[in-house]
PDB file of N, CA, C, O and CB in Angstrom:
ATOM      1  N   MET A   1     -94.350 -28.388 -50.391  1.00  0.00           N
ATOM      2  CA  MET A   1     -93.514 -27.794 -49.376  1.00  0.00           C
ATOM      3  C   MET A   1     -92.554 -26.806 -50.027  1.00  0.00           C
ATOM      4  O   MET A   1     -92.020 -27.067 -51.105  1.00  0.00           O
ATOM      5  CB  MET A   1     -92.749 -28.875 -48.596  1.00  0.00           C
ATOM      6  N   GLU A   2     -92.339 -25.677 -49.370  1.00  0.00           N
ATOM      7  CA  GLU A   2     -91.430 -24.674 -49.890  1.00  0.00           C
ATOM      8  C   GLU A   2     -90.018 -25.232 -49.952  1.00  0.00           C
ATOM      9  O   GLU A   2     -89.671 -26.141 -49.198  1.00  0.00           O
ATOM     10  CB  GLU A   2     -91.473 -23.407 -49.031  1.00  0.00           C
ATOM     11  N   GLU A   3     -89.211 -24.694 -50.842  1.00  0.00           N
ATOM     12  CA  GLU A   3     -87.882 -25.225 -51.080  1.00  0.00           C
ATOM     13  C   GLU A   3     -86.844 -24.775 -50.061  1.00  0.00           C
ATOM     14  O   GLU A   3     -85.798 -25.415 -49.950  1.00  0.00           O
ATOM     15  CB  GLU A   3     -87.436 -24.839 -52.436  1.00  0.00           C
ATOM     16  N   GLN A   4     -87.084 -23.713 -49.321  1.00  0.00           N
ATOM     17  CA  GLN A   4     -86.063 -23.206 -48.420  1.00  0.00           C
ATOM     18  C   GLN A   4     -86.474 -23.365 -46.978  1.00  0.00           C
ATOM     19  O   GLN A   4     -87.660 -23.478 -46.670  1.00  0.00           O
ATOM     20  CB  GLN A   4     -85.771 -21.757 -48.714  1.00  0.00           C
ATOM     21  N   GLY A   5     -85.496 -23.375 -46.093  1.00  0.00           N
ATOM     22  CA  GLY A   5     -85.749 -23.393 -44.668  1.00  0.00           C
ATOM     23  C   GLY A   5     -86.026 -24.778 -44.117  1.00  0.00           C
ATOM     24  O   GLY A   5     -85.854 -25.790 -44.797  1.00  0.00           O
ATOM     25  N   GLN A   6     -86.460 -24.793 -42.864  1.00  0.00           N
ATOM     26  CA  GLN A   6     -86.790 -26.021 -42.156  1.00  0.00           C
ATOM     27  C   GLN A   6     -88.304 -26.075 -41.979  1.00  0.00           C
ATOM     28  O   GLN A   6     -88.964 -25.047 -41.829  1.00  0.00           O
ATOM     29  CB  GLN A   6     -86.055 -26.097 -40.776  1.00  0.00           C
ATOM     30  N   HIS A   7     -88.840 -27.287 -42.000  1.00  0.00           N
ATOM     31  CA  HIS A   7     -90.282 -27.474 -41.886  1.00  0.00           C
ATOM     32  C   HIS A   7     -90.588 -28.504 -40.806  1.00  0.00           C
ATOM     33  O   HIS A   7     -89.906 -29.522 -40.695  1.00  0.00           O
ATOM     34  CB  HIS A   7     -90.885 -27.911 -43.238  1.00  0.00           C
ATOM     35  N   VAL A   8     -91.617 -28.231 -40.014  1.00  0.00           N
ATOM     36  CA  VAL A   8     -92.155 -29.201 -39.062  1.00  0.00           C
ATOM     37  C   VAL A   8     -93.419 -29.746 -39.718  1.00  0.00           C
ATOM     38  O   VAL A   8     -94.386 -29.015 -39.937  1.00  0.00           O
ATOM     39  CB  VAL A   8     -92.449 -28.549 -37.623  1.00  0.00           C
ATOM     40  N   VAL A   9     -93.396 -31.043 -40.028  1.00  0.00           N
ATOM     41  CA  VAL A   9     -94.481 -31.657 -40.792  1.00  0.00           C
ATOM     42  C   VAL A   9     -94.964 -32.942 -40.129  1.00  0.00           C
ATOM     43  O   VAL A   9     -94.208 -33.581 -39.398  1.00  0.00           O
ATOM     44  CB  VAL A   9     -94.027 -31.946 -42.225  1.00  0.00           C
ATOM     45  N   PRO A  10     -96.220 -33.326 -40.378  1.00  0.00           N
ATOM     46  CA  PRO A  10     -96.714 -34.594 -39.840  1.00  0.00           C
ATOM     47  C   PRO A  10     -96.001 -35.760 -40.507  1.00  0.00           C
ATOM     48  O   PRO A  10     -95.702 -35.732 -41.701  1.00  0.00           O
ATOM     49  CB  PRO A  10     -98.240 -34.715 -40.036  1.00  0.00           C
ATOM     50  N   ALA A  11     -95.736 -36.792 -39.701  1.00  0.00           N
ATOM     51  CA  ALA A  11     -95.098 -38.007 -40.200  1.00  0.00           C
ATOM     52  C   ALA A  11     -95.844 -39.194 -39.591  1.00  0.00           C
ATOM     53  O   ALA A  11     -95.432 -39.747 -38.572  1.00  0.00           O
ATOM     54  CB  ALA A  11     -93.556 -38.047 -39.842  1.00  0.00           C
ATOM     55  N   GLY A  12     -96.942 -39.571 -40.230  1.00  0.00           N
ATOM     56  CA  GLY A  12     -97.804 -40.598 -39.647  1.00  0.00           C
ATOM     57  C   GLY A  12     -98.458 -40.035 -38.403  1.00  0.00           C
ATOM     58  O   GLY A  12     -99.115 -38.996 -38.464  1.00  0.00           O
ATOM     59  N   ASP A  13     -98.286 -40.711 -37.266  1.00  0.00           N
ATOM     60  CA  ASP A  13     -98.839 -40.204 -36.007  1.00  0.00           C
ATOM     61  C   ASP A  13     -97.790 -39.428 -35.211  1.00  0.00           C
ATOM     62  O   ASP A  13     -98.008 -39.101 -34.044  1.00  0.00           O
ATOM     63  CB  ASP A  13     -99.387 -41.361 -35.163  1.00  0.00           C
ATOM     64  N   ARG A  14     -96.659 -39.138 -35.840  1.00  0.00           N
ATOM     65  CA  ARG A  14     -95.574 -38.397 -35.201  1.00  0.00           C
ATOM     66  C   ARG A  14     -95.316 -37.114 -35.979  1.00  0.00           C
ATOM     67  O   ARG A  14     -96.079 -36.768 -36.882  1.00  0.00           O
ATOM     68  CB  ARG A  14     -94.283 -39.259 -35.118  1.00  0.00           C
ATOM     69  N   TRP A  15     -94.233 -36.400 -35.631  1.00  0.00           N
ATOM     70  CA  TRP A  15     -93.876 -35.135 -36.279  1.00  0.00           C
ATOM     71  C   TRP A  15     -92.416 -35.174 -36.703  1.00  0.00           C
ATOM     72  O   TRP A  15     -91.564 -35.708 -35.994  1.00  0.00           O
ATOM     73  CB  TRP A  15     -94.134 -33.932 -35.333  1.00  0.00           C
ATOM     74  N   ALA A  16     -92.141 -34.604 -37.866  1.00  0.00           N
ATOM     75  CA  ALA A  16     -90.789 -34.604 -38.410  1.00  0.00           C
ATOM     76  C   ALA A  16     -90.299 -33.189 -38.642  1.00  0.00           C
ATOM     77  O   ALA A  16     -91.079 -32.275 -38.909  1.00  0.00           O
ATOM     78  CB  ALA A  16     -90.734 -35.396 -39.706  1.00  0.00           C
ATOM     79  N   VAL A  17     -88.979 -33.028 -38.533  1.00  0.00           N
ATOM     80  CA  VAL A  17     -88.307 -31.814 -38.967  1.00  0.00           C
ATOM     81  C   VAL A  17     -87.649 -32.183 -40.285  1.00  0.00           C
ATOM     82  O   VAL A  17     -86.919 -33.170 -40.372  1.00  0.00           O
ATOM     83  CB  VAL A  17     -87.256 -31.275 -37.891  1.00  0.00           C
ATOM     84  N   ARG A  18     -87.915 -31.381 -41.310  1.00  0.00           N
ATOM     85  CA  ARG A  18     -87.434 -31.701 -42.647  1.00  0.00           C
ATOM     86  C   ARG A  18     -86.930 -30.436 -43.327  1.00  0.00           C
ATOM     87  O   ARG A  18     -87.553 -29.379 -43.231  1.00  0.00           O
ATOM     88  CB  ARG A  18     -88.546 -32.363 -43.488  1.00  0.00           C
ATOM     89  N   LYS A  19     -85.813 -30.551 -44.006  1.00  0.00           N
ATOM     90  CA  LYS A  19     -85.286 -29.433 -44.792  1.00  0.00           C
ATOM     91  C   LYS A  19     -86.173 -29.254 -46.016  1.00  0.00           C
ATOM     92  O   LYS A  19     -86.571 -30.235 -46.643  1.00  0.00           O
ATOM     93  CB  LYS A  19     -83.791 -29.677 -45.209  1.00  0.00           C
ATOM     94  N   GLY A  20     -86.484 -28.016 -46.358  1.00  0.00           N
ATOM     95  CA  GLY A  20     -87.312 -27.732 -47.522  1.00  0.00           C
ATOM     96  C   GLY A  20     -86.746 -28.367 -48.774  1.00  0.00           C
ATOM     97  O   GLY A  20     -85.555 -28.234 -49.056  1.00  0.00           O
ATOM     98  N   GLY A  21     -87.588 -29.055 -49.528  1.00  0.00           N
ATOM     99  CA  GLY A  21     -87.175 -29.700 -50.766  1.00  0.00           C
ATOM    100  C   GLY A  21     -86.662 -31.113 -50.582  1.00  0.00           C
ATOM    101  O   GLY A  21     -86.385 -31.800 -51.566  1.00  0.00           O
ATOM    102  N   SER A  22     -86.528 -31.562 -49.338  1.00  0.00           N
ATOM    103  CA  SER A  22     -86.020 -32.905 -49.059  1.00  0.00           C
ATOM    104  C   SER A  22     -87.172 -33.863 -48.762  1.00  0.00           C
ATOM    105  O   SER A  22     -88.182 -33.479 -48.173  1.00  0.00           O
ATOM    106  CB  SER A  22     -85.031 -32.876 -47.876  1.00  0.00           C
ATOM    107  N   ASP A  23     -87.001 -35.107 -49.180  1.00  0.00           N
ATOM    108  CA  ASP A  23     -87.990 -36.135 -48.863  1.00  0.00           C
ATOM    109  C   ASP A  23     -87.662 -36.843 -47.556  1.00  0.00           C
ATOM    110  O   ASP A  23     -88.484 -37.579 -47.010  1.00  0.00           O
ATOM    111  CB  ASP A  23     -88.078 -37.151 -49.996  1.00  0.00           C
ATOM    112  N   ARG A  24     -86.472 -36.617 -47.070  1.00  0.00           N
ATOM    113  CA  ARG A  24     -85.984 -37.325 -45.889  1.00  0.00           C
ATOM    114  C   ARG A  24     -86.043 -36.436 -44.647  1.00  0.00           C
ATOM    115  O   ARG A  24     -85.664 -35.266 -44.698  1.00  0.00           O
ATOM    116  CB  ARG A  24     -84.551 -37.814 -46.118  1.00  0.00           C
ATOM    117  N   ALA A  25     -86.513 -36.985 -43.547  1.00  0.00           N
ATOM    118  CA  ALA A  25     -86.629 -36.230 -42.296  1.00  0.00           C
ATOM    119  C   ALA A  25     -85.264 -36.108 -41.623  1.00  0.00           C
ATOM    120  O   ALA A  25     -84.478 -37.056 -41.614  1.00  0.00           O
ATOM    121  CB  ALA A  25     -87.639 -36.908 -41.340  1.00  0.00           C
ATOM    122  N   THR A  26     -84.994 -34.943 -41.066  1.00  0.00           N
ATOM    123  CA  THR A  26     -83.788 -34.725 -40.274  1.00  0.00           C
ATOM    124  C   THR A  26     -83.939 -35.431 -38.932  1.00  0.00           C
ATOM    125  O   THR A  26     -82.998 -36.049 -38.434  1.00  0.00           O
ATOM    126  CB  THR A  26     -83.519 -33.206 -40.073  1.00  0.00           C
ATOM    127  N   ALA A  27     -85.148 -35.332 -38.344  1.00  0.00           N
ATOM    128  CA  ALA A  27     -85.444 -35.953 -37.056  1.00  0.00           C
ATOM    129  C   ALA A  27     -86.948 -36.170 -36.949  1.00  0.00           C
ATOM    130  O   ALA A  27     -87.734 -35.453 -37.569  1.00  0.00           O
ATOM    131  CB  ALA A  27     -84.923 -35.078 -35.875  1.00  0.00           C
ATOM    132  N   ILE A  28     -87.343 -37.169 -36.154  1.00  0.00           N
ATOM    133  CA  ILE A  28     -88.762 -37.477 -35.932  1.00  0.00           C
ATOM    134  C   ILE A  28     -89.031 -37.472 -34.428  1.00  0.00           C
ATOM    135  O   ILE A  28     -88.235 -37.980 -33.637  1.00  0.00           O
ATOM    136  CB  ILE A  28     -89.152 -38.865 -36.566  1.00  0.00           C
ATOM    137  N   PHE A  29     -90.169 -36.885 -34.051  1.00  0.00           N
ATOM    138  CA  PHE A  29     -90.526 -36.726 -32.641  1.00  0.00           C
ATOM    139  C   PHE A  29     -91.949 -37.205 -32.390  1.00  0.00           C
ATOM    140  O   PHE A  29     -92.763 -37.287 -33.310  1.00  0.00           O
ATOM    141  CB  PHE A  29     -90.376 -35.260 -32.207  1.00  0.00           C
ATOM    142  N   ASP A  30     -92.236 -37.518 -31.129  1.00  0.00           N
ATOM    143  CA  ASP A  30     -93.577 -37.958 -30.746  1.00  0.00           C
ATOM    144  C   ASP A  30     -94.569 -36.801 -30.712  1.00  0.00           C
ATOM    145  O   ASP A  30     -95.755 -36.993 -30.980  1.00  0.00           O
ATOM    146  CB  ASP A  30     -93.535 -38.638 -29.388  1.00  0.00           C
ATOM    147  N   THR A  31     -94.088 -35.591 -30.382  1.00  0.00           N
ATOM    148  CA  THR A  31     -94.994 -34.447 -30.285  1.00  0.00           C
ATOM    149  C   THR A  31     -94.553 -33.321 -31.212  1.00  0.00           C
ATOM    150  O   THR A  31     -93.380 -33.203 -31.565  1.00  0.00           O
ATOM    151  CB  THR A  31     -95.065 -33.942 -28.841  1.00  0.00           C
ATOM    152  N   GLN A  32     -95.524 -32.501 -31.596  1.00  0.00           N
ATOM    153  CA  GLN A  32     -95.211 -31.349 -32.437  1.00  0.00           C
ATOM    154  C   GLN A  32     -94.347 -30.365 -31.653  1.00  0.00           C
ATOM    155  O   GLN A  32     -93.467 -29.724 -32.228  1.00  0.00           O
ATOM    156  CB  GLN A  32     -96.509 -30.661 -32.937  1.00  0.00           C
ATOM    157  N   ARG A  33     -94.580 -30.240 -30.384  1.00  0.00           N
ATOM    158  CA  ARG A  33     -93.804 -29.316 -29.541  1.00  0.00           C
ATOM    159  C   ARG A  33     -92.311 -29.646 -29.574  1.00  0.00           C
ATOM    160  O   ARG A  33     -91.476 -28.748 -29.687  1.00  0.00           O
ATOM    161  CB  ARG A  33     -94.315 -29.361 -28.091  1.00  0.00           C
ATOM    162  N   GLU A  34     -91.977 -30.935 -29.476  1.00  0.00           N
ATOM    163  CA  GLU A  34     -90.576 -31.353 -29.537  1.00  0.00           C
ATOM    164  C   GLU A  34     -89.980 -31.049 -30.919  1.00  0.00           C
ATOM    165  O   GLU A  34     -88.844 -30.586 -31.026  1.00  0.00           O
ATOM    166  CB  GLU A  34     -90.451 -32.862 -29.219  1.00  0.00           C
ATOM    167  N   ALA A  35     -90.754 -31.314 -31.962  1.00  0.00           N
ATOM    168  CA  ALA A  35     -90.288 -31.068 -33.323  1.00  0.00           C
ATOM    169  C   ALA A  35     -90.070 -29.572 -33.558  1.00  0.00           C
ATOM    170  O   ALA A  35     -89.100 -29.183 -34.209  1.00  0.00           O
ATOM    171  CB  ALA A  35     -91.294 -31.629 -34.346  1.00  0.00           C
ATOM    172  N   ILE A  36     -90.955 -28.742 -33.039  1.00  0.00           N
ATOM    173  CA  ILE A  36     -90.812 -27.295 -33.194  1.00  0.00           C
ATOM    174  C   ILE A  36     -89.544 -26.812 -32.499  1.00  0.00           C
ATOM    175  O   ILE A  36     -88.804 -26.000 -33.055  1.00  0.00           O
ATOM    176  CB  ILE A  36     -92.047 -26.562 -32.630  1.00  0.00           C
ATOM    177  N   ALA A  37     -89.289 -27.301 -31.296  1.00  0.00           N
ATOM    178  CA  ALA A  37     -88.096 -26.885 -30.554  1.00  0.00           C
ATOM    179  C   ALA A  37     -86.824 -27.225 -31.329  1.00  0.00           C
ATOM    180  O   ALA A  37     -85.917 -26.398 -31.425  1.00  0.00           O
ATOM    181  CB  ALA A  37     -88.064 -27.553 -29.168  1.00  0.00           C
ATOM    182  N   ARG A  38     -86.754 -28.435 -31.880  1.00  0.00           N
ATOM    183  CA  ARG A  38     -85.569 -28.841 -32.646  1.00  0.00           C
ATOM    184  C   ARG A  38     -85.498 -28.082 -33.970  1.00  0.00           C
ATOM    185  O   ARG A  38     -84.420 -27.652 -34.379  1.00  0.00           O
ATOM    186  CB  ARG A  38     -85.587 -30.365 -32.907  1.00  0.00           C
ATOM    187  N   GLY A  39     -86.616 -27.918 -34.628  1.00  0.00           N
ATOM    188  CA  GLY A  39     -86.641 -27.168 -35.880  1.00  0.00           C
ATOM    189  C   GLY A  39     -86.188 -25.733 -35.685  1.00  0.00           C
ATOM    190  O   GLY A  39     -85.481 -25.183 -36.529  1.00  0.00           O
ATOM    191  N   ARG A  40     -86.591 -25.123 -34.578  1.00  0.00           N
ATOM    192  CA  ARG A  40     -86.189 -23.751 -34.267  1.00  0.00           C
ATOM    193  C   ARG A  40     -84.675 -23.662 -34.061  1.00  0.00           C
ATOM    194  O   ARG A  40     -84.036 -22.727 -34.544  1.00  0.00           O
ATOM    195  CB  ARG A  40     -86.929 -23.246 -33.012  1.00  0.00           C
ATOM    196  N   GLU A  41     -84.101 -24.631 -33.345  1.00  0.00           N
ATOM    197  CA  GLU A  41     -82.646 -24.666 -33.148  1.00  0.00           C
ATOM    198  C   GLU A  41     -81.913 -24.719 -34.486  1.00  0.00           C
ATOM    199  O   GLU A  41     -80.974 -23.960 -34.726  1.00  0.00           O
ATOM    200  CB  GLU A  41     -82.250 -25.875 -32.283  1.00  0.00           C
ATOM    201  N   ILE A  42     -82.357 -25.626 -35.347  1.00  0.00           N
ATOM    202  CA  ILE A  42     -81.718 -25.796 -36.657  1.00  0.00           C
ATOM    203  C   ILE A  42     -81.865 -24.530 -37.491  1.00  0.00           C
ATOM    204  O   ILE A  42     -80.896 -24.073 -38.097  1.00  0.00           O
ATOM    205  CB  ILE A  42     -82.325 -27.000 -37.407  1.00  0.00           C
ATOM    206  N   ALA A  43     -83.069 -23.959 -37.528  1.00  0.00           N
ATOM    207  CA  ALA A  43     -83.316 -22.753 -38.316  1.00  0.00           C
ATOM    208  C   ALA A  43     -82.457 -21.587 -37.826  1.00  0.00           C
ATOM    209  O   ALA A  43     -81.912 -20.840 -38.638  1.00  0.00           O
ATOM    210  CB  ALA A  43     -84.800 -22.374 -38.257  1.00  0.00           C
ATOM    211  N   LYS A  44     -82.332 -21.428 -36.525  1.00  0.00           N
ATOM    212  CA  LYS A  44     -81.498 -20.355 -35.981  1.00  0.00           C
ATOM    213  C   LYS A  44     -80.036 -20.558 -36.364  1.00  0.00           C
ATOM    214  O   LYS A  44     -79.358 -19.611 -36.761  1.00  0.00           O
ATOM    215  CB  LYS A  44     -81.640 -20.286 -34.451  1.00  0.00           C
ATOM    216  N   ASN A  45     -79.551 -21.793 -36.247  1.00  0.00           N
ATOM    217  CA  ASN A  45     -78.159 -22.091 -36.596  1.00  0.00           C
ATOM    218  C   ASN A  45     -77.877 -21.849 -38.071  1.00  0.00           C
ATOM    219  O   ASN A  45     -76.787 -21.403 -38.430  1.00  0.00           O
ATOM    220  CB  ASN A  45     -77.825 -23.530 -36.243  1.00  0.00           C
ATOM    221  N   GLN A  46     -78.843 -22.139 -38.920  1.00  0.00           N
ATOM    222  CA  GLN A  46     -78.665 -21.979 -40.361  1.00  0.00           C
ATOM    223  C   GLN A  46     -79.080 -20.603 -40.866  1.00  0.00           C
ATOM    224  O   GLN A  46     -78.801 -20.256 -42.014  1.00  0.00           O
ATOM    225  CB  GLN A  46     -79.449 -23.035 -41.088  1.00  0.00           C
ATOM    226  N   GLY A  47     -79.743 -19.815 -40.023  1.00  0.00           N
ATOM    227  CA  GLY A  47     -80.212 -18.495 -40.429  1.00  0.00           C
ATOM    228  C   GLY A  47     -81.278 -18.569 -41.511  1.00  0.00           C
ATOM    229  O   GLY A  47     -81.252 -17.804 -42.475  1.00  0.00           O
ATOM    230  N   VAL A  48     -82.226 -19.506 -41.342  1.00  0.00           N
ATOM    231  CA  VAL A  48     -83.283 -19.709 -42.336  1.00  0.00           C
ATOM    232  C   VAL A  48     -84.652 -19.614 -41.677  1.00  0.00           C
ATOM    233  O   VAL A  48     -84.754 -19.379 -40.473  1.00  0.00           O
ATOM    234  CB  VAL A  48     -83.121 -21.074 -43.038  1.00  0.00           C
ATOM    235  N   GLU A  49     -85.694 -19.796 -42.464  1.00  0.00           N
ATOM    236  CA  GLU A  49     -87.066 -19.731 -41.988  1.00  0.00           C
ATOM    237  C   GLU A  49     -87.521 -21.088 -41.440  1.00  0.00           C
ATOM    238  O   GLU A  49     -87.148 -22.137 -41.964  1.00  0.00           O
ATOM    239  CB  GLU A  49     -87.997 -19.273 -43.116  1.00  0.00           C
ATOM    240  N   LEU A  50     -88.325 -21.048 -40.386  1.00  0.00           N
ATOM    241  CA  LEU A  50     -88.968 -22.245 -39.849  1.00  0.00           C
ATOM    242  C   LEU A  50     -90.444 -22.162 -40.203  1.00  0.00           C
ATOM    243  O   LEU A  50     -91.109 -21.174 -39.889  1.00  0.00           O
ATOM    244  CB  LEU A  50     -88.757 -22.375 -38.293  1.00  0.00           C
ATOM    245  N   CYS A  51     -90.954 -23.194 -40.854  1.00  0.00           N
ATOM    246  CA  CYS A  51     -92.346 -23.250 -41.278  1.00  0.00           C
ATOM    247  C   CYS A  51     -93.017 -24.422 -40.558  1.00  0.00           C
ATOM    248  O   CYS A  51     -92.603 -25.570 -40.717  1.00  0.00           O
ATOM    249  CB  CYS A  51     -92.460 -23.399 -42.837  1.00  0.00           C
ATOM    250  N   ILE A  52     -94.037 -24.132 -39.779  1.00  0.00           N
ATOM    251  CA  ILE A  52     -94.731 -25.151 -38.997  1.00  0.00           C
ATOM    252  C   ILE A  52     -96.060 -25.471 -39.676  1.00  0.00           C
ATOM    253  O   ILE A  52     -96.872 -24.581 -39.927  1.00  0.00           O
ATOM    254  CB  ILE A  52     -94.955 -24.675 -37.525  1.00  0.00           C
ATOM    255  N   HIS A  53     -96.269 -26.743 -39.968  1.00  0.00           N
ATOM    256  CA  HIS A  53     -97.470 -27.197 -40.668  1.00  0.00           C
ATOM    257  C   HIS A  53     -98.454 -27.843 -39.688  1.00  0.00           C
ATOM    258  O   HIS A  53     -98.069 -28.323 -38.622  1.00  0.00           O
ATOM    259  CB  HIS A  53     -97.098 -28.192 -41.787  1.00  0.00           C
ATOM    260  N   ARG A  54     -99.716 -27.842 -40.071  1.00  0.00           N
ATOM    261  CA  ARG A  54    -100.759 -28.558 -39.320  1.00  0.00           C
ATOM    262  C   ARG A  54    -100.820 -29.996 -39.832  1.00  0.00           C
ATOM    263  O   ARG A  54    -100.143 -30.349 -40.798  1.00  0.00           O
ATOM    264  CB  ARG A  54    -102.161 -27.849 -39.466  1.00  0.00           C
ATOM    265  N   ARG A  55    -101.626 -30.811 -39.186  1.00  0.00           N
ATOM    266  CA  ARG A  55    -101.810 -32.208 -39.611  1.00  0.00           C
ATOM    267  C   ARG A  55    -102.307 -32.318 -41.048  1.00  0.00           C
ATOM    268  O   ARG A  55    -101.966 -33.263 -41.759  1.00  0.00           O
ATOM    269  CB  ARG A  55    -102.789 -32.911 -38.682  1.00  0.00           C
ATOM    270  N   ASP A  56    -103.120 -31.338 -41.473  1.00  0.00           N
ATOM    271  CA  ASP A  56    -103.660 -31.398 -42.836  1.00  0.00           C
ATOM    272  C   ASP A  56    -102.683 -30.850 -43.883  1.00  0.00           C
ATOM    273  O   ASP A  56    -103.007 -30.813 -45.070  1.00  0.00           O
ATOM    274  CB  ASP A  56    -104.967 -30.623 -42.907  1.00  0.00           C
ATOM    275  N   GLY A  57    -101.496 -30.427 -43.452  1.00  0.00           N
ATOM    276  CA  GLY A  57    -100.469 -29.960 -44.370  1.00  0.00           C
ATOM    277  C   GLY A  57    -100.461 -28.461 -44.585  1.00  0.00           C
ATOM    278  O   GLY A  57     -99.508 -27.931 -45.156  1.00  0.00           O
ATOM    279  N   THR A  58    -101.502 -27.757 -44.143  1.00  0.00           N
ATOM    280  CA  THR A  58    -101.513 -26.304 -44.300  1.00  0.00           C
ATOM    281  C   THR A  58    -100.518 -25.683 -43.321  1.00  0.00           C
ATOM    282  O   THR A  58    -100.141 -26.298 -42.323  1.00  0.00           O
ATOM    283  CB  THR A  58    -102.942 -25.728 -44.071  1.00  0.00           C
ATOM    284  N   ILE A  59    -100.103 -24.466 -43.624  1.00  0.00           N
ATOM    285  CA  ILE A  59     -99.110 -23.796 -42.791  1.00  0.00           C
ATOM    286  C   ILE A  59     -99.781 -23.152 -41.584  1.00  0.00           C
ATOM    287  O   ILE A  59    -100.734 -22.385 -41.716  1.00  0.00           O
ATOM    288  CB  ILE A  59     -98.341 -22.741 -43.604  1.00  0.00           C
ATOM    289  N   ARG A  60     -99.263 -23.480 -40.415  1.00  0.00           N
ATOM    290  CA  ARG A  60     -99.756 -22.927 -39.160  1.00  0.00           C
ATOM    291  C   ARG A  60     -99.065 -21.605 -38.841  1.00  0.00           C
ATOM    292  O   ARG A  60     -99.719 -20.631 -38.469  1.00  0.00           O
ATOM    293  CB  ARG A  60     -99.545 -23.925 -38.017  1.00  0.00           C
ATOM    294  N   SER A  61     -97.731 -21.576 -38.990  1.00  0.00           N
ATOM    295  CA  SER A  61     -96.978 -20.345 -38.728  1.00  0.00           C
ATOM    296  C   SER A  61     -95.598 -20.426 -39.360  1.00  0.00           C
ATOM    297  O   SER A  61     -95.115 -21.497 -39.728  1.00  0.00           O
ATOM    298  CB  SER A  61     -96.854 -20.091 -37.212  1.00  0.00           C
ATOM    299  N   LYS A  62     -94.977 -19.246 -39.474  1.00  0.00           N
ATOM    300  CA  LYS A  62     -93.621 -19.135 -40.009  1.00  0.00           C
ATOM    301  C   LYS A  62     -92.834 -18.193 -39.122  1.00  0.00           C
ATOM    302  O   LYS A  62     -93.375 -17.221 -38.595  1.00  0.00           O
ATOM    303  CB  LYS A  62     -93.627 -18.636 -41.486  1.00  0.00           C
ATOM    304  N   SER A  63     -91.536 -18.490 -38.960  1.00  0.00           N
ATOM    305  CA  SER A  63     -90.628 -17.612 -38.236  1.00  0.00           C
ATOM    306  C   SER A  63     -89.342 -17.531 -39.034  1.00  0.00           C
ATOM    307  O   SER A  63     -88.812 -18.550 -39.477  1.00  0.00           O
ATOM    308  CB  SER A  63     -90.366 -18.122 -36.778  1.00  0.00           C
ATOM    309  N   SER A  64     -88.845 -16.326 -39.214  1.00  0.00           N
ATOM    310  CA  SER A  64     -87.630 -16.132 -39.988  1.00  0.00           C
ATOM    311  C   SER A  64     -86.458 -15.863 -39.052  1.00  0.00           C
ATOM    312  O   SER A  64     -86.549 -15.016 -38.163  1.00  0.00           O
ATOM    313  CB  SER A  64     -87.801 -14.975 -40.992  1.00  0.00           C
ATOM    314  N   TYR A  65     -85.364 -16.582 -39.252  1.00  0.00           N
ATOM    315  CA  TYR A  65     -84.177 -16.414 -38.428  1.00  0.00           C
ATOM    316  C   TYR A  65     -82.976 -15.971 -39.245  1.00  0.00           C
ATOM    317  O   TYR A  65     -81.844 -16.018 -38.762  1.00  0.00           O
ATOM    318  CB  TYR A  65     -83.859 -17.701 -37.706  1.00  0.00           C
ATOM    319  N   GLY A  66     -83.210 -15.545 -40.471  1.00  0.00           N
ATOM    320  CA  GLY A  66     -82.139 -15.084 -41.335  1.00  0.00           C
ATOM    321  C   GLY A  66     -82.466 -13.733 -41.901  1.00  0.00           C
ATOM    322  O   GLY A  66     -83.210 -12.954 -41.306  1.00  0.00           O
ATOM    323  N   ARG A  67     -81.911 -13.463 -43.042  1.00  0.00           N
ATOM    324  CA  ARG A  67     -82.218 -12.213 -43.729  1.00  0.00           C
ATOM    325  C   ARG A  67     -83.644 -12.280 -44.260  1.00  0.00           C
ATOM    326  O   ARG A  67     -83.966 -13.112 -45.108  1.00  0.00           O
ATOM    327  CB  ARG A  67     -81.209 -11.944 -44.882  1.00  0.00           C
ATOM    328  N   ASP A  68     -84.467 -11.417 -43.764  1.00  0.00           N
ATOM    329  CA  ASP A  68     -85.869 -11.390 -44.171  1.00  0.00           C
ATOM    330  C   ASP A  68     -86.005 -10.543 -45.432  1.00  0.00           C
ATOM    331  O   ASP A  68     -85.698  -9.352 -45.397  1.00  0.00           O
ATOM    332  CB  ASP A  68     -86.772 -10.835 -43.031  1.00  0.00           C
ATOM    333  N   PRO A  69     -86.459 -11.123 -46.549  1.00  0.00           N
ATOM    334  CA  PRO A  69     -86.599 -10.342 -47.768  1.00  0.00           C
ATOM    335  C   PRO A  69     -87.699  -9.280 -47.682  1.00  0.00           C
ATOM    336  O   PRO A  69     -87.714  -8.341 -48.478  1.00  0.00           O
ATOM    337  CB  PRO A  69     -86.877 -11.262 -48.921  1.00  0.00           C
ATOM    338  N   ASN A  70     -88.612  -9.420 -46.732  1.00  0.00           N
ATOM    339  CA  ASN A  70     -89.697  -8.453 -46.537  1.00  0.00           C
ATOM    340  C   ASN A  70     -89.806  -8.084 -45.067  1.00  0.00           C
ATOM    341  O   ASN A  70     -90.777  -8.458 -44.410  1.00  0.00           O
ATOM    342  CB  ASN A  70     -91.041  -9.020 -47.049  1.00  0.00           C
ATOM    343  N   PRO A  71     -88.815  -7.348 -44.532  1.00  0.00           N
ATOM    344  CA  PRO A  71     -88.877  -7.023 -43.112  1.00  0.00           C
ATOM    345  C   PRO A  71     -90.034  -6.071 -42.798  1.00  0.00           C
ATOM    346  O   PRO A  71     -90.457  -5.307 -43.666  1.00  0.00           O
ATOM    347  CB  PRO A  71     -87.559  -6.407 -42.659  1.00  0.00           C
ATOM    348  N   PRO A  72     -90.544  -6.112 -41.573  1.00  0.00           N
ATOM    349  CA  PRO A  72     -91.646  -5.216 -41.215  1.00  0.00           C
ATOM    350  C   PRO A  72     -91.190  -3.756 -41.228  1.00  0.00           C
ATOM    351  O   PRO A  72     -90.041  -3.449 -40.913  1.00  0.00           O
ATOM    352  CB  PRO A  72     -92.208  -5.584 -39.829  1.00  0.00           C
ATOM    353  N   LYS A  73     -92.096  -2.878 -41.591  1.00  0.00           N
ATOM    354  CA  LYS A  73     -91.773  -1.445 -41.628  1.00  0.00           C
ATOM    355  C   LYS A  73     -91.888  -0.840 -40.237  1.00  0.00           C
ATOM    356  O   LYS A  73     -92.728  -1.252 -39.438  1.00  0.00           O
ATOM    357  CB  LYS A  73     -92.702  -0.699 -42.612  1.00  0.00           C
ATOM    358  N   GLY A  74     -91.042   0.134 -39.957  1.00  0.00           N
ATOM    359  CA  GLY A  74     -91.170   0.890 -38.730  1.00  0.00           C
ATOM    360  C   GLY A  74     -90.298   0.418 -37.690  1.00  0.00           C
ATOM    361  O   GLY A  74     -90.298   0.966 -36.588  1.00  0.00           O
TER     362      GLY A  74
END
């Protein structure tokens, strides 16, 4: 897991929001949708990236809510 930002990760048969680099979950939810909503709130408040993972641990999507080191051109 990346060291920065917030991550939505599988936690058994549930979903967790976890700060990058932490072993401890900030919150655990029954659905990924609920975890994404809470993770997005936290990421926006902290001005960091939200990284959403699939069940297999691969990254599904990322959203940046802070200073983007590689902003889109144009």
